[in-house]
C-alpha positions in Angstrom: 0.2 0.1 0.1 2.7 2.3 1.0 4.5 1.6 -2.0 1.6 2.2 -4.5 1.6 5.6 -2.6 4.8 6.6 -3.6 4.4 5.6 -7.0 1.1 7.4 -7.5 2.5 10.6 -5.6 5.7 10.4 -7.9 3.1 10.2 -10.6 1.1 13.2 -9.6 5.0 15.0 -8.9 5.4 14.5 -12.7 2.6 15.6 -14.2 2.7 18.4 -12.4 5.8 19.6 -13.9 5.2 18.9 -17.0 2.5 21.4 -17.2 3.8 24.0 -15.5 6.7 23.3 -18.2 4.3 24.1 -20.4 2.6 27.5 -19.8 6.5 28.8 -19.0 6.8 27.5 -22.1 3.9 29.1 -24.0 4.2 32.6 -21.7 7.7 32.0 -23.3 6.7 32.3 -26.9 3.6 34.9 -26.5 6.1 37.7 -24.9 8.7 36.5 -28.4 5.8 37.0 -30.8 4.8 40.6 -29.0 8.2 41.8 -29.0 8.0 40.9 -32.6 4.7 42.3 -33.0 6.4 46.1 -31.6 9.3 46.5 -33.2 11.8 50.3 -33.3 11.3 50.9 -37.8 13.4 49.5 -39.6 14.0 51.5 -42.7 14.4 55.0 -43.2 11.1 54.5 -45.3 9.1 53.7 -41.9 11.1 56.8 -39.8 8.9 59.1 -42.8 5.3 57.2 -42.6 3.5 60.3 -42.4 -0.2 62.3 -43.3 2.3 65.5 -44.8 1.4 64.2 -48.7 -2.2 64.0 -47.8 -2.8 66.9 -46.1 -0.2 69.0 -48.5 -2.9 67.1 -51.6 -6.0 68.0 -49.4 -5.0 71.0 -48.0 -5.3 73.6 -50.9 -9.1 73.0 -51.3 -10.6 73.6 -47.6 -10.7 77.5 -47.1 -11.1 79.7 -45.0 -15.4 81.9 -45.5 -15.6 84.8 -43.3 -19.1 86.7 -43.1 -20.5 90.1 -42.3 -23.9 91.0 -40.8 -25.1 94.3 -40.4 -27.7 94.5 -37.0 -29.5 97.2 -35.0 -29.3 97.6 -31.6 -31.7 99.7 -29.6 -31.0 101.3 -26.2 -33.5 102.2 -23.8 -33.8 103.9 -20.1 -36.7 104.1 -17.9 -35.6 107.5 -18.3 -36.6 108.3 -21.4 -40.8 108.8 -19.5 -39.3 110.5 -16.5 -40.8 114.3 -16.9 -37.9 115.4 -14.6 -35.4 114.2 -16.9 -36.9 115.7 -19.3 -37.1 118.9 -17.4 -33.4 119.0 -17.6 -32.2 117.4 -20.3 -34.7 118.3 -22.8 -37.5 117.0 -25.1 -35.1 115.5 -27.1 -35.1 112.5 -26.1 -39.2 112.1 -25.3 -39.0 109.7 -28.7 -38.3 107.1 -26.6 -35.0 104.5 -27.7 -32.0 105.5 -30.2 -31.0 102.5 -32.5 -27.7 102.6 -34.0 -26.1 99.3 -36.5 -23.5 97.1 -35.4 -20.8 94.8 -37.7 -21.1 91.2 -36.8 -18.1 89.4 -37.9 -18.4 85.2 -37.9 -15.8 82.5 -39.3 -16.4 79.2 -40.2 -14.9 77.2 -43.8 -15.4 75.1 -46.5 -14.3 72.9 -49.2 -14.0 73.5 -52.9 -16.0 70.6 -54.9 -15.4 71.7 -58.0 -12.2 73.2 -60.2 -14.9 76.0 -61.2 -15.1 77.1 -57.4 -18.3 75.5 -56.8 -17.8 76.0 -52.4 -20.0 73.6 -50.0 -20.4 75.3 -46.1 -22.8 75.1 -43.0 -25.8 76.8 -44.0 -25.5 77.8 -39.6 -21.9 79.8 -40.9 -23.8 81.8 -44.0 -27.1 82.9 -42.4 -28.4 86.4 -42.2 -24.8 87.4 -44.0 -24.9 90.9 -45.4 -21.2 89.7 -47.2 -19.2 87.2 -47.6 -15.3 86.0 -48.4 -13.4 83.3 -49.0 -9.9 83.0 -48.0 -7.7 80.2 -49.9 -5.0 78.4 -48.4 -2.7 80.9 -50.4 -4.0 83.2 -49.3 -5.5 85.0 -51.8 -9.7 86.4 -51.5 -12.8 86.6 -53.2 -16.3 87.8 -52.6 -18.7 84.9 -53.1 -22.3 84.4 -54.0 -24.5 81.7 -52.0 -25.6 79.7 -54.5 -28.2 78.3 -52.4 -28.9 76.6 -48.9 -30.7 75.0 -47.6 -31.9 74.4 -43.6 -33.1 71.1 -43.3 -29.7 69.7 -43.5 -27.8 72.4 -42.7 -25.3 72.8 -46.0 -25.2 75.5 -48.2 -23.1 76.1 -51.7 -20.8 79.5 -52.5 -19.9 80.1 -56.2 -16.4 82.0 -55.9 -14.7 83.3 -59.1 -10.6 83.0 -60.2 -11.4 83.7 -63.7 -9.9 80.6 -66.1 -8.2 79.1 -63.1 -8.7 76.0 -62.2 -9.2 75.7 -58.7 -8.4 72.9 -56.0 -11.3 70.9 -55.3 -12.3 67.4 -53.1 -13.7 64.7 -54.2 -16.6 63.0 -52.8 -16.0 59.6 -51.4 -19.4 57.2 -50.7 -19.7 57.6 -47.5 -21.8 54.5 -47.0 -18.3 52.7 -47.3 -17.1 54.1 -43.8 -16.5 52.0 -41.4 -15.9 51.9 -38.1 -12.4 52.5 -36.7 -11.0 53.9 -40.2 -8.6 56.5 -39.4 -10.0 60.0 -41.0 -8.9 63.6 -40.9 -10.9 66.9 -39.8 -9.7 70.2 -42.1 -10.7 73.4 -41.1 -10.3 76.8 -39.3 -10.6 76.4 -35.8 -10.7 79.6 -33.6 -9.8 81.6 -36.6 -6.3 80.8 -35.8 -6.1 79.3 -40.0 -5.9 76.1 -40.7 -5.3 72.8 -38.9 -5.4 69.7 -39.6 -6.3 66.9 -36.7 -6.9 62.6 -36.8 -9.1 60.8 -35.8 -11.4 57.7 -36.1 -14.6 56.9 -37.3 -16.1 56.7 -33.6 -20.1 55.9 -34.3 -21.5 55.4 -38.1 -25.7 57.0 -38.8 -26.1 58.7 -35.3 -29.9 60.1 -35.9 -30.3 61.4 -31.8 -27.9 64.0 -32.0 -30.8 67.0 -32.7 -28.3 69.5 -34.9 -30.8 69.3 -38.0 -33.8 68.6 -39.3 -32.7 65.5 -41.0 -30.4 63.8 -38.0 -27.8 61.4 -40.0 -24.2 62.0 -38.6 -20.7 60.4 -38.8 -19.1 60.5 -35.0 -15.5 61.1 -35.0 -13.0 61.7 -32.1 -11.3 64.2 -34.9 -10.4 67.2 -32.2 -13.4 69.7 -34.3 -13.4 73.3 -32.7 -15.5 76.0 -33.4 -14.5 77.3 -36.9 -14.3 74.0 -38.5 -17.7 73.8 -39.3 -17.9 73.9 -43.9 -15.0 72.2 -43.0 -13.9 68.1 -44.6 -13.3 65.5 -42.9 -11.8 63.0 -45.3 -10.1 59.3 -45.5 -7.2 58.3 -46.3 -7.3 58.3 -50.1 -7.5 62.1 -49.8 -11.6 62.1 -50.8 -14.3 64.0 -49.4 -16.6 61.4 -46.4 -18.0 64.9 -45.0 -18.7 68.0 -43.7 -18.0 69.0 -40.5 -20.7 70.6 -38.7 -20.7 70.4 -34.6 -19.7 68.8 -31.4 -20.7 67.7 -28.2 -19.7 70.1 -25.5 -20.3 71.8 -22.0 -17.3 74.2 -22.4 -17.4 75.2 -26.5 -14.1 73.0 -26.9 -13.6 69.6 -28.4 -13.6 66.5 -26.0 -13.8 64.0 -29.1 -17.0 64.2 -30.2 -17.9 65.7 -33.1 -20.6 65.0 -36.3 -20.3 66.0 -39.6 -23.0 65.4 -42.5 -22.1 62.2 -44.6 -21.3 63.6 -48.5 -24.3 60.9 -49.9 -26.5 63.7 -48.0 -24.6 66.8 -49.1 -23.7 65.3 -52.8 -28.0 65.2 -52.7 -28.0 68.4 -51.8 -25.7 70.0 -54.6 -27.7 68.8 -57.4 -30.5 70.6 -56.0 -29.3 73.8 -55.4 -26.9 73.8 -58.0 -29.5 72.8 -60.2 -33.0 74.5 -59.6 -32.1 76.9 -56.2 -34.3 74.3 -53.9 -34.1 71.0 -52.5 -36.4 68.3 -53.3 -36.4 65.8 -51.0 -38.4 62.3 -52.0 -40.3 61.2 -49.5 -41.8 57.3 -48.0 -45.6 58.4 -48.0 -46.2 56.5 -44.4 -45.3 57.0 -40.7 -44.2 54.9 -37.9 -42.0 54.5 -35.3 -38.9 52.3 -34.2 -39.6 48.7 -32.7 -38.4 48.9 -29.0 -37.8 45.4 -27.3 -41.6 46.1 -25.9 -43.1 46.2 -29.4 -40.2 43.3 -30.3 -41.8 41.0 -27.8 -45.8 42.3 -28.9 -45.7 41.2 -32.4 -43.5 38.1 -32.4 -40.2 39.7 -33.3 -37.3 38.1 -31.6 -35.5 41.0 -30.9 -36.0 45.0 -32.1 -35.1 45.8 -35.3 -36.8 48.3 -37.8 -39.2 50.2 -38.3 -43.6 49.9 -37.2 -45.7 51.3 -40.4 -48.7 53.2 -38.4 -50.0 55.3 -41.0 -50.1 54.8 -44.6 -50.6 58.4 -47.1 -53.1 57.1 -49.6 -52.0 56.5 -53.5 -48.6 57.7 -51.9 -44.8 56.1 -53.0 -45.1 53.6 -50.1 -49.4 52.9 -51.0 -47.8 51.8 -53.9 -45.0 49.5 -53.6 -47.1 47.6 -50.9 -46.3 48.9 -47.3 -49.4 47.8 -45.3 -50.0 49.4 -41.3 -48.6 46.6 -38.9 -45.8 46.4 -41.4 -41.9 46.1 -40.0 -39.4 47.6 -42.7 -36.4 46.5 -41.5 -33.7 47.2 -44.7 -33.5 49.5 -48.2 -30.5 48.0 -50.1 -27.6 46.7 -48.6 -28.7 49.0 -45.4 -30.2 48.0 -42.0 -32.6 50.2 -40.8 -33.5 50.9 -36.7 -35.5 54.1 -36.2 -37.6 56.7 -38.6 -34.3 58.9 -39.5 -32.4 56.5 -41.1 -35.0 55.5 -43.2 -35.8 58.6 -43.8 -31.8 59.0 -45.0 -32.1 56.3 -47.1 -34.9 57.7 -48.8 -34.0 62.0 -49.3 -30.3 60.9 -50.6 -31.2 58.9 -54.2 -32.2 60.1 -56.9 -35.8 61.5 -58.0 -37.0 57.8 -60.6 -35.5 54.9 -58.5 -36.6 51.9 -57.4 -35.0 50.8 -54.3 -36.0 47.3 -52.8 -37.2 47.8 -49.3 -36.9 44.4 -46.7 -40.1 44.8 -44.4 -41.7 41.8 -41.8 -45.3 40.7 -41.9 -47.2 38.7 -39.7 -43.4 37.3 -39.0 -42.7 36.5 -43.1 -40.1 38.3 -44.7 -40.1 39.8 -48.1 -38.8 42.6 -50.6 -41.0 45.4 -52.4 -40.2 47.3 -55.1 -40.2 51.2 -53.7 -40.8 54.2 -56.0 -38.5 57.8 -55.5 -40.8 60.1 -55.8 -41.2 63.4 -54.9 -43.2 65.1 -52.1 -47.1 66.1 -54.5 -48.7 69.5 -53.9 -52.0 68.7 -54.3 -53.8 70.4 -52.8 -52.8 73.7 -54.2 -52.3 75.8 -51.6 -54.5 78.6 -52.0 -52.6 81.0 -49.2 -55.1 83.3 -48.3 -54.9 86.2 -44.9 -58.3 86.4 -43.4 -59.8 88.9 -42.2 -63.7 90.0 -40.8 -64.4 90.9 -36.9 -63.7 86.2 -36.2 -60.7 85.3 -33.6 -59.2 84.2 -37.2 -58.5 88.0 -38.4 -54.9 87.9 -39.4 -54.0 84.6 -39.4 -52.7 83.6 -42.9 -54.0 80.0 -43.9 -53.5 77.3 -46.5 -54.2 74.3 -48.2 -51.6 71.2 -46.6 -50.1 69.4 -49.2 -47.3 67.1 -48.5 -45.1 69.7 -50.7 -46.3 72.4 -47.8 -46.0 70.1 -45.1 -42.2 69.6 -45.8 -41.6 72.9 -46.2 -42.3 74.5 -43.4 -41.5 71.0 -41.3 -44.5 68.9 -40.5 -45.5 65.3 -40.5 -46.0 65.1 -44.3 -49.6 62.2 -43.8 -51.1 66.4 -41.9 -53.9 67.2 -44.1 -56.2 69.9 -43.6 -56.1 73.5 -43.5 -53.2 75.3 -41.7 -51.9 78.6 -40.6 -48.8 79.6 -42.3 -48.5 83.4 -40.9 -49.6 85.3 -37.3 -50.1 88.9 -38.4 -48.4 90.5 -35.2 -50.9 93.0 -33.5 -54.3 90.8 -34.9 -56.9 89.1 -33.6 -55.3 85.9 -34.1 -52.2 86.8 -32.4 -54.8 88.2 -29.0 -56.0 85.1 -29.2 -53.0 82.4 -29.3 -52.9 81.2 -32.5 -49.8 79.9 -34.0 -48.0 78.9 -37.3 -48.3 75.5 -38.2 -52.1 75.2 -36.1 -54.3 72.9 -38.3 -57.8 74.2 -38.2 -59.6 71.7 -37.0 -63.8 72.9 -36.2 -65.5 76.0 -36.8 -68.7 76.4 -35.2 -69.4 72.8 -35.2 -68.3 72.4 -38.1 -65.2 70.6 -39.7 -62.5 72.3 -41.5 -61.3 70.0 -44.9 -60.0 73.5 -46.7 -59.2 76.8 -46.9 -62.9 77.9 -49.4 -64.3 76.3 -45.8 -62.9 78.3 -43.5 -64.0 81.7 -45.4 -67.1 80.3 -45.3 -67.7 79.3 -41.8 -66.1 82.5 -41.0 -69.2 85.1 -42.4 -71.2 83.1 -40.3 -71.7 86.1 -38.2 -71.9 84.8 -34.5 -71.8 86.4 -30.8 -69.7 82.9 -30.0 -66.8 81.6 -31.4 -65.7 77.7 -30.8 -62.6 76.7 -32.5 -60.8 73.7 -32.6 -57.3 73.3 -33.6 -54.7 70.6 -33.6 -51.6 71.7 -32.1 -48.4 69.1 -32.7 -50.4 65.9 -32.4 -53.0 67.2 -29.1 -56.2 68.8 -30.4 -57.2 72.0 -28.1 -60.8 74.2 -27.7 -61.5 77.6 -26.8 -65.0 79.5 -27.5 -64.8 83.3 -27.6 -67.7 86.1 -27.2 -65.9 88.0 -29.9 
């Protein structure tokens, strides 16, 4: 028994030694491998690796933009109404506040995208500007004119003339080719210090909850972007333009490594519209819905939350004619997955009018595909823009018939229908009673409202008591007045 015990103990010790030897040998191999991967540069070429050649090629196409705007400021003092003050200083002060003009200067960046001097920048960079000066990388200055500006995408197109000279420009790259982790460079004019280049990676794609403009779909990068970089270039390592730097997330105003750029696929669509017709015609979906949450997915039998659950379809619109129905879950457009309404809208609005898209959806647990026609929102019914007058609560309101095209123009849900208030005249009854632009008039004294003509007809009826109902941002509000 003793001999047998000694033999088994010896066998166990040998096994332990063999295992430990194997572990030690494995560690040596790992260490040697790691050391082999981290080497000192072995050649002159490796030592000289740099972004400098890329910057030399791309930087001349990125410009500085300086704008000037004249604003009127009014100064007011309560002493103007004091009789004691006027007694000593004269009646010239009785007319109240004085106005004086002040010139405001601002700065930003831009990107030359055509040799003839077409420049892309941000709408907010040139908004309200009286004069725009473009300064090239070689310090030459040009006066610029605005070809067009689109607030919804925060993009603008400028033009400068250099005669017959062909200016340096950047070529667009398909922003859908980007992947998280790709190296990128940001070029612009932060804080007005002059052209500056920063490097980073693509931190995220398809950011849709940024809230910068009406079409949220951004490239996120940790390349340092600061005030003044707006309108500048985000380029990839092949020297092509992949985004227009637009905004940063910051609590103090400086870069914290979270910057956002508008993808070039959106830029191209806006450039085409503004350079052609002078306006951007955005295709529409003709349906509305919401992103599928975990609760929604569980309720409709989906294994995981994905796609957009369709809750409404515009009659005879593109979605309706494609065969999309209420209750369908749209999960993809072409080769791209979509998980919220912003990403779905982006995939539609960046395509040219007349194209047919392949949309992937789930209906009652089955995956299917439909052909979707890319179309502009219709302008039917005609707007019939009318200013209301008379002795009624809507006096001074300018109204119109809602169409998908008008809804897109004024930033409303494209499925909205009825009569909308477009403007409110200052000092009017409609202002006094609190009506607002984009209110949809639903009822007047119990009569349903669907057209401008119906509103006019209902307001012609003399009434001591007015009862009105409106739709404001999806909420029904009612009022009654003895006007």
